[in-house]
C-alpha positions in Angstrom: -38.3 101.7 28.6 -38.0 104.3 25.3 -37.1 102.6 22.6 -33.3 103.4 22.5 -32.8 101.9 26.2 -34.1 98.9 25.2 -31.3 99.3 21.6 -29.0 99.2 24.4 -29.9 96.6 26.5 -30.6 94.1 23.1 -27.0 95.3 21.8 -25.2 94.4 25.2 -26.7 91.1 25.2 -26.0 90.3 22.1 -22.7 91.6 22.8 -22.7 89.0 25.6 -24.0 85.9 23.3 -21.0 86.7 21.0 -18.4 86.5 23.3 -20.5 83.5 25.5 -20.2 81.7 22.0 -16.5 82.8 21.7 -15.8 81.4 24.2 -17.0 78.0 24.2 -15.2 78.2 20.0 -12.3 78.3 22.0 -13.2 75.0 24.2 -14.2 73.4 21.9 -11.3 73.7 19.3 -8.8 73.4 22.2 -10.7 70.2 22.8 -9.9 69.2 19.0 -6.7 70.4 19.2 -6.0 67.9 22.1 -7.5 65.5 21.2 -5.6 65.7 17.3 -2.4 66.0 19.5 -3.3 62.8 21.8 -3.7 60.7 18.4 -0.5 62.3 16.6 1.5 61.3 19.5 0.0 57.8 19.9 0.1 57.5 16.0 3.6 57.8 16.4 4.2 55.9 18.9 2.5 53.1 17.0 4.6 54.0 13.8 7.9 54.0 16.0 7.0 50.9 17.5 6.0 49.3 14.0 9.4 50.2 12.7 11.3 49.0 15.9 9.3 45.3 15.8 9.8 45.6 12.3 14.3 47.4 12.5 14.3 44.1 15.4 12.2 41.3 12.8 14.5 42.6 9.9 17.6 42.8 12.3 17.0 39.1 13.4 15.9 37.3 10.4 19.9 38.8 8.8 21.0 37.0 12.3 19.4 33.6 11.5 20.7 33.9 7.7 23.9 34.4 8.8 23.6 31.9 11.4 22.2 29.3 8.4 25.9 30.4 6.6 27.6 29.7 9.2 26.0 26.4 10.1 26.6 25.3 6.5 30.3 26.7 6.7 30.5 24.2 9.2 28.9 21.4 7.5 30.8 22.3 4.4 35.0 22.2 6.2 33.6 19.5 8.6 32.8 17.2 5.8 36.0 18.2 4.4 38.1 17.7 7.2 36.8 13.9 7.8 37.8 13.5 4.1 41.2 14.9 4.4 41.3 12.6 7.7 38.5 9.9 8.6 40.3 9.9 12.0 39.9 13.4 12.9 40.9 14.4 16.8 38.2 16.6 19.0 42.2 19.0 18.3 41.4 19.0 14.4 37.2 19.6 15.0 38.3 23.0 17.0 40.0 24.6 14.4 36.9 24.5 11.7 36.1 27.9 12.5 32.8 29.1 9.8 33.3 31.7 6.5 33.7 35.2 7.2 30.1 36.9 7.3 30.3 40.4 4.4 27.8 42.9 6.6 30.1 44.2 9.3 27.2 45.0 11.7 27.6 41.1 12.1 29.6 39.0 13.9 30.0 35.1 15.6 29.5 35.4 18.9 29.7 31.5 19.2 30.8 28.6 16.2 31.2 25.2 17.8 31.7 22.0 16.1 31.8 18.7 18.1 31.5 14.9 18.1 28.2 14.7 20.6 29.4 10.9 20.6 33.2 9.6 21.9 32.6 6.4 19.6 30.5 5.4 16.6 27.4 3.5 16.8 25.1 1.2 14.6 22.2 2.6 12.8 20.0 1.7 10.1 19.3 4.4 7.1 15.3 5.2 7.8 14.8 7.5 4.8 16.3 8.1 1.0 17.2 6.1 -1.5 19.6 4.1 0.6 16.7 3.5 3.4 17.9 -0.1 4.4 21.5 -0.3 4.9 23.8 -0.6 7.7 25.8 1.5 9.1 28.2 3.1 11.2 27.8 6.5 12.6 29.8 9.4 14.3 27.2 12.2 14.9 28.3 15.8 15.3 27.0 19.2 16.0 27.4 22.0 14.1 26.2 25.6 16.5 26.1 28.5 15.3 25.5 31.8 16.8 25.3 35.4 15.9 24.6 38.7 17.0 23.3 41.6 15.3 22.3 45.2 15.6 19.7 46.3 18.8 21.0 43.2 20.9 19.8 41.3 18.0 20.3 37.3 18.0 20.1 33.7 16.1 21.6 30.8 17.3 21.3 27.5 15.2 22.4 23.7 15.7 22.6 21.5 12.6 23.2 17.4 13.9 25.7 15.9 10.7 25.9 11.6 11.0 29.2 10.3 9.2 28.0 7.0 8.6 30.2 4.5 7.4 28.7 2.2 5.3 30.3 -1.3 4.5 30.5 -2.2 0.6 30.0 -5.7 1.4 25.9 -4.8 1.7 25.2 -5.0 -2.2 24.9 -7.5 -4.2 26.8 -4.8 -7.2 28.7 -1.1 -6.1 30.4 0.3 -8.8 32.9 3.0 -8.4 32.7 6.5 -9.6 34.1 6.4 -13.5 32.8 2.3 -13.5 29.4 2.3 -15.0 27.0 -1.3 -14.2 26.0 -2.8 -17.5 24.4 -5.7 -18.1 22.8 -7.9 -20.3 23.2 -11.5 -19.3 21.4 -13.4 -21.7 20.2 -16.9 -20.1 17.8 -15.6 -17.1 19.6 -14.0 -14.0 18.0 -13.0 -11.3 19.5 -10.3 -8.4 18.7 -10.1 -5.1 20.5 -8.0 -3.5 21.2 -3.7 -3.9 22.8 -2.4 -6.5 24.7 0.6 -6.7 27.1 2.6 -8.7 28.4 6.1 -8.7 28.4 7.0 -12.5 25.8 5.5 -15.1 23.7 2.5 -15.4 23.0 0.3 -18.3 20.0 -2.2 -18.3 19.5 -4.7 -21.1 18.2 -8.2 -21.3 18.6 -9.3 -24.6 20.9 -12.3 -25.9 20.8 -14.0 -29.4 22.1 -16.4 -27.9 19.8 -17.6 -25.8 16.3 -19.2 -25.9 15.2 -17.9 -22.6 16.3 -14.8 -21.8 15.5 -12.2 -18.9 16.8 -9.5 -16.3 15.1 -9.2 -13.0 16.2 -6.9 -10.4 14.4 -7.7 -6.7 16.1 -5.1 -4.5 17.2 -1.1 -4.6 18.5 0.0 -8.1 20.6 3.4 -7.5 22.9 6.2 -9.4 24.7 8.8 -9.4 24.7 9.2 -12.7 21.6 8.2 -15.0 19.9 4.8 -15.5 19.6 3.9 -19.6 17.9 0.9 -20.7 19.9 0.2 -23.1 23.8 -1.9 -24.3 26.1 0.6 -23.6 29.1 0.0 -26.5 25.6 0.4 -28.8 23.2 3.0 -27.2 21.2 2.8 -30.0 19.8 -1.3 -28.8 16.8 -0.6 -26.8 16.0 -4.6 -26.6 13.6 -6.4 -24.1 12.8 -5.1 -20.6 14.4 -5.5 -17.5 12.1 -5.7 -14.3 12.6 -4.5 -11.4 10.1 -5.3 -8.1 8.3 -2.1 -6.6 8.3 -1.0 -3.2 5.3 -4.0 -3.0 7.3 -6.6 -4.2 5.7 -7.0 -7.5 7.9 -6.9 -10.6 7.4 -3.9 -12.8 9.1 -3.2 -16.2 11.5 -0.5 -17.2 10.0 0.3 -20.5 11.9 3.7 -20.3 14.5 5.5 -18.9 16.8 8.6 -17.4 16.3 9.8 -21.7 12.5 9.2 -21.1 12.7 7.2 -24.6 10.4 3.9 -24.6 10.8 1.3 -26.9 8.2 -1.2 -26.5 7.9 -5.0 -26.9 6.7 -4.1 -30.4 8.9 -1.9 -31.5 6.7 1.3 -31.0 8.1 4.4 -29.6 7.3 8.2 -27.6 9.5 10.5 -26.2 7.3 12.5 -23.4 7.9 16.0 -23.4 7.9 16.4 -19.8 11.0 16.4 -18.7 10.6 15.2 -15.2 9.0 12.4 -16.6 11.5 9.8 -15.5 11.9 11.5 -12.2 8.5 10.9 -11.5 6.9 8.1 -13.7 9.8 6.2 -11.4 9.1 7.1 -8.4 5.4 6.3 -9.4 5.7 3.1 -10.8 8.6 1.6 -8.7 7.9 3.0 -5.7 11.5 4.6 -4.8 13.8 2.1 -5.6 14.7 3.1 -8.8 16.0 6.7 -8.6 18.8 7.8 -10.4 20.9 11.4 -9.9 17.4 12.9 -11.3 16.0 12.2 -7.6 19.1 13.5 -5.7 20.9 10.7 -5.5 24.3 11.1 -4.3 28.2 9.0 -4.7 29.1 7.0 -2.0 32.6 8.0 -1.4 35.2 5.6 -1.5 37.3 5.2 1.6 40.4 7.1 0.0 41.6 10.3 1.6 41.0 13.7 -0.2 44.7 13.8 -0.6 44.5 10.7 -2.7 42.0 10.5 -4.4 41.7 12.0 -7.7 37.5 12.4 -9.4 39.1 12.3 -12.7 40.9 9.5 -12.0 39.0 7.5 -9.1 39.5 4.2 -10.3 43.5 4.3 -10.7 43.4 6.6 -6.9 41.1 3.3 -5.4 43.2 0.7 -6.6 45.5 2.0 -4.1 43.5 -0.3 -1.6 45.0 -3.5 -2.3 48.7 -2.3 -3.4 51.5 -3.3 -1.4 53.1 -1.3 1.3 56.4 0.8 1.1 58.6 2.6 3.4 57.6 6.2 1.8 54.2 6.0 2.4 52.5 9.0 4.2 50.0 8.3 6.8 46.9 8.7 4.6 48.4 6.1 2.1 48.4 4.0 4.7 45.1 4.7 6.6 44.1 4.0 2.5 45.8 0.6 2.1 44.2 -2.9 3.2 48.2 -4.2 3.0 48.9 -2.3 7.2 45.6 -4.3 8.4 46.9 -7.6 7.4 48.8 -9.9 10.1 49.9 -12.3 7.8 51.8 -11.2 4.1 52.4 -13.4 1.5 54.6 -12.1 -0.9 56.9 -14.0 -3.5 56.0 -17.5 -1.2 57.6 -16.5 1.9 55.5 -15.2 4.6 56.0 -12.3 7.5 53.7 -10.7 10.0 52.6 -7.3 10.1 56.1 -6.0 12.1 57.6 -7.6 9.0 59.3 -10.8 10.9 58.7 -14.6 9.5 56.5 -16.5 9.5 57.7 -20.1 9.2 55.1 -21.9 6.3 57.6 -24.3 5.8 55.9 -26.8 7.5 52.5 -26.5 5.8 51.7 -29.1 3.2 49.0 -29.6 0.7 47.3 -33.0 0.2 50.1 -34.4 -1.8 52.9 -33.2 0.7 53.8 -30.5 -1.1 54.2 -27.0 -0.1 51.4 -25.0 0.9 52.7 -21.7 -0.7 54.6 -22.6 -3.9 55.2 -21.3 -7.6 53.1 -22.5 -10.5 52.1 -21.2 -13.7 49.2 -22.0 -16.2 48.2 -21.0 -19.5 45.3 -17.5 -19.2 44.6 -17.9 -22.3 42.1 -14.4 -22.3 45.3 -12.8 -21.5 47.3 -14.7 -23.8 49.9 -15.2 -21.9 51.8 -18.1 -19.4 50.8 -16.9 -15.6 53.4 -17.2 -13.2 51.2 -17.5 -9.4 52.2 -18.0 -6.2 49.8 -20.5 -5.6 47.9 -20.8 -1.6 46.3 -23.7 -0.3 43.7 -21.9 1.5 43.1 -25.5 4.0 46.6 -26.1 4.5 47.2 -23.1 6.2 44.1 -23.5 8.2 45.0 -26.4 9.2 48.6 -25.7 10.3 47.3 -22.8 12.9 49.0 -19.8 10.6 45.9 -18.0 9.4 45.8 -14.7 11.6 43.0 -14.2 14.0 42.0 -10.6 12.6 41.5 -12.3 9.2 42.9 -10.7 6.8 45.8 -11.8 4.7 48.0 -10.1 2.4 49.3 -11.9 -0.7 51.5 -10.8 -3.9 53.6 -12.8 -6.5 56.7 -10.6 -6.7 58.3 -7.3 -4.3 57.8 -4.7 -6.2 55.3 -2.8 -8.8 52.7 -6.1 -10.1 53.7 -7.2 -13.4 51.7 -8.6 -16.1 52.0 -12.4 -15.9 52.0 -12.7 -12.5 49.6 -13.8 -10.1 47.8 -15.4 -7.3 45.8 -18.4 -7.2 43.6 -19.4 -4.0 42.7 -23.7 -4.0 41.4 -25.8 -0.8 39.7 -23.3 0.0 36.0 -25.5 0.5 36.5 -24.9 4.6 37.8 -21.6 6.0 39.1 -19.9 9.8 35.9 -19.7 11.7 37.1 -15.9 12.2 36.4 -15.3 8.7 39.0 -14.5 5.9 39.4 -11.9 3.9 42.4 -12.2 1.1 43.9 -9.1 -0.5 46.2 -8.8 -3.3 48.1 -6.0 -5.9 48.0 -8.6 -8.9 45.2 -10.9 -10.5 43.3 -13.4 -8.0 42.3 -16.8 -9.3 40.0 -18.7 -6.8 40.8 -22.8 -8.0 37.4 -24.9 -7.0 34.8 -24.4 -4.7 35.2 -21.5 -2.1 33.9 -21.3 1.4 31.5 -24.0 0.9 31.5 -25.8 4.8 30.5 -24.4 7.3 31.7 -23.5 10.9 31.6 -26.9 11.8 32.8 -28.1 8.1 29.4 -29.0 7.1 27.7 -28.4 3.7 26.8 -24.8 4.0 22.4 -25.2 2.4 20.3 -23.0 2.4 18.9 -24.1 5.9 22.2 -23.5 7.5 22.1 -21.0 10.5 23.6 -17.7 9.6 25.7 -17.7 13.0 27.2 -20.9 11.2 28.2 -19.0 7.7 31.9 -18.0 7.7 32.0 -14.8 6.2 34.7 -14.5 3.6 36.4 -12.1 0.7 38.7 -12.0 -1.9 39.7 -8.7 -3.1 42.4 -8.1 -6.2 43.0 -6.6 -9.5 41.2 -9.0 -11.3 39.4 -12.1 -9.6 39.0 -14.6 -12.5 37.0 -17.9 -11.1 38.7 -21.7 -12.3 35.6 -24.5 -12.2 36.4 -27.7 -9.5 37.3 -29.5 -13.3 40.2 -27.0 -13.7 42.9 -29.2 -11.7 41.4 -32.8 -12.5 42.6 -31.4 -15.8 45.2 -29.6 -15.2 44.7 -26.4 -18.2 47.8 -25.1 -17.9 49.3 -25.6 -21.3 49.1 -23.2 -24.4 47.9 -25.7 -26.7 44.9 -25.8 -24.4 43.9 -22.5 -25.9 40.5 -23.5 -27.9 37.9 -23.2 -25.4 36.3 -26.8 -26.4 39.2 -28.1 -24.5 38.2 -26.5 -21.5 35.2 -28.4 -20.2 34.1 -26.3 -16.6 31.9 -28.5 -13.7 29.8 -26.7 -11.5 31.3 -24.7 -8.6 30.4 -22.9 -5.9 31.6 -19.3 -4.4 30.6 -17.9 -1.3 32.7 -14.7 -0.5 32.5 -10.8 -1.7 34.3 -10.0 -4.1 36.3 -6.7 -5.0 37.5 -6.8 -8.3 38.4 -4.6 -11.2 36.8 -4.9 -15.0 39.1 -4.3 -18.3 38.3 -0.7 -19.3 35.0 1.1 -20.9 32.7 0.1 -23.3 32.5 2.9 -25.9 29.6 4.0 -26.5 29.0 3.1 -30.3 31.9 0.5 -30.8 30.4 -2.7 -30.4 33.0 -3.9 -27.5 32.4 -3.8 -23.6 34.1 -5.2 -21.1 31.5 -7.9 -20.6 29.5 -6.1 -17.9 28.5 -7.2 -14.4 27.9 -10.6 -15.5 31.2 -10.9 -16.7 32.9 -8.8 -13.1 34.2 -12.3 -11.9 36.0 -13.7 -15.2 36.1 -16.7 -16.7 38.3 -19.3 -18.6 36.0 -22.3 -19.2 33.5 -23.7 -21.5 31.4 -23.4 -19.1 28.4 -24.2 -21.6 24.7 -24.1 -19.2 27.3 -25.8 -16.2 25.8 -23.6 -13.3 28.0 -21.4 -11.7 27.0 -21.0 -8.1 27.5 -17.5 -6.6 26.7 -15.7 -2.7 28.2 -13.1 -2.2 28.7 -9.4 -2.8 30.2 -8.1 -6.0 32.4 -4.8 -5.7 34.1 -2.2 -8.7 36.2 0.5 -7.8 39.2 0.2 -10.3 39.6 -0.6 -13.6 42.2 -3.4 -13.4 46.1 -2.3 -13.9 48.1 -5.6 -14.6 45.2 -7.5 -16.1 44.3 -5.9 -19.0 43.4 -7.4 -21.9 39.9 -7.0 -23.7 36.6 -9.1 -22.9 35.7 -11.1 -25.6 33.0 -14.1 -25.2 31.0 -16.2 -27.9 32.2 -15.5 -31.2 32.9 -19.1 -32.4 35.4 -17.6 -35.5 37.5 -16.2 -33.1 41.0 -16.8 -32.4 40.3 -14.8 -29.2 37.4 -16.1 -27.4 38.1 -17.7 -25.0 34.9 -19.4 -22.7 31.6 -19.2 -22.6 29.8 -18.6 -20.0 28.0 -20.7 -16.9 24.3 -20.5 -15.9 24.6 -18.1 -13.1 23.0 -18.8 -10.1 23.7 -15.4 -7.8 22.2 -14.5 -4.6 23.0 -11.2 -2.4 24.8 -13.5 1.2 22.2 -12.2 4.0 25.5 -12.8 6.3 26.6 -9.6 4.9 23.8 -7.7 6.7 25.0 -9.0 9.8 28.6 -10.3 10.0 31.3 -8.9 6.9 34.3 -10.0 6.1 36.8 -9.4 8.1 38.4 -5.1 6.2 35.1 -5.2 4.9 36.2 -1.5 2.8 33.9 0.7 4.2 31.6 4.0 1.7 30.8 7.1 3.5 27.6 9.2 3.2 26.8 12.1 5.1 22.8 12.2 6.7 21.1 15.2 8.4 19.8 14.6 11.5 17.8 17.3 13.8 18.0 20.7 13.2 17.0 23.2 16.0 16.8 27.0 16.8 17.4 29.1 19.7 
């Protein structure tokens, strides 16, 4: 082959190789492009899927929060409805609607507030500051379903318990605007719960006592602040009240909500940590000492919203013990215990609930005098001769006129109560076996031993079975204890105003007492209203004479009739009118299982099961 032919052959072969290589590159390029296209489409699909998932998640989250807002709105509306009318019907519940949603893309597809059980049931609170309290619960359920874009949906359900708490489950219970203040002087031990919807002031120093001390054995709670000083003298931090912790051991309260500590030796410190009080109180007392720093809420008194003025809560609560009138609304009728009473004694005449006269003329006392009659005596605190309707409880019981409901309403006169009018209960050692609650818009005087015999007529002792005891209560504008010596010595003249002329004798009262103290102490004034230890009032020289008390002390109002100021223990004070007793006081555990007729109920709300879906 010539050179020329060889060159042509090589040229043809090279061209063929080039064409072959170009074909391979094209094929590879197409394969790469195909793979990249597939990957791109996959990435795009994944991105779209993730975007859809994210969008659905956002929509569901938004629907969830919208449903949660609906539930919270429903719970708030339910509480408002029940406050306005505790006897709310199913039809009223059906009228509750949620607050409107701000985003138009989300709507309530379903919303309901319903009563789970047709009737209330007994329950025991098992958590929080009110652990262990018994109550009558009505269970409600609030459910909200919200629909949103792309089929998003959320449904939430919240259970709410409306719990009625008998206020006589406390050793002491104070309402809004009434601060609990304790400085007992002589040693005082209280074994029951103590609560206030306001503030609490605890101290245990009194210059007139050789042995002092305040010992609290159960829960101590306040919706306001717990302070360790006199209310009337805020700078006086003296003594350290002692409170039992969760293990039953006494711990000193040597600090308070203001985290100011003043020890017995006078040393002071103020921790810089603003949460010190909250944390240290929980640590030291095991949850048995709590106030607003721990989230303690008010226990709402049984006064409908339409009548309850939070700024004048004491005057609103006083309505509970006031007489009925023709102009009373249904809400007012529901609030007044007057309408529950099957026996009403007004101006020494008796009537039943329908207004029919009840003949009590044949009911006579041990001296053959009318069991219900007018009497008078000098009240050295009020500085006035009291004109009282005197009720011989034992004589009315023997007469068979005491109502089966166990509720008696008594008032000295028709119309509004006047200063100088009152009700006095005598011969009350033996009460009707079904229990007895006496209510009055006047100051009430309990003279002599009261409810000291059991249902069988035997003297009540510490070993008497609870089933044999009689539940009893007295509610009045104020309640004053007159000792067994009062009637014997006839302390009824103004000339007996010198306290040394009125020696008391040992007396026992076993009954819940709801009453009003005088007005609150003004901080810095040095003058108080006597505190919890003087909530039941006294008019005699008790000295170290024991006043034995088993019951429950409740203060929801300030006295509107017996309004004179508390004074004690200054022998040079011409207004001085009594010396305090040796207080042997206990919470009556009978009230854990048997409450007095017509016991006022406070209200709390607890949340139960919460669910989604």
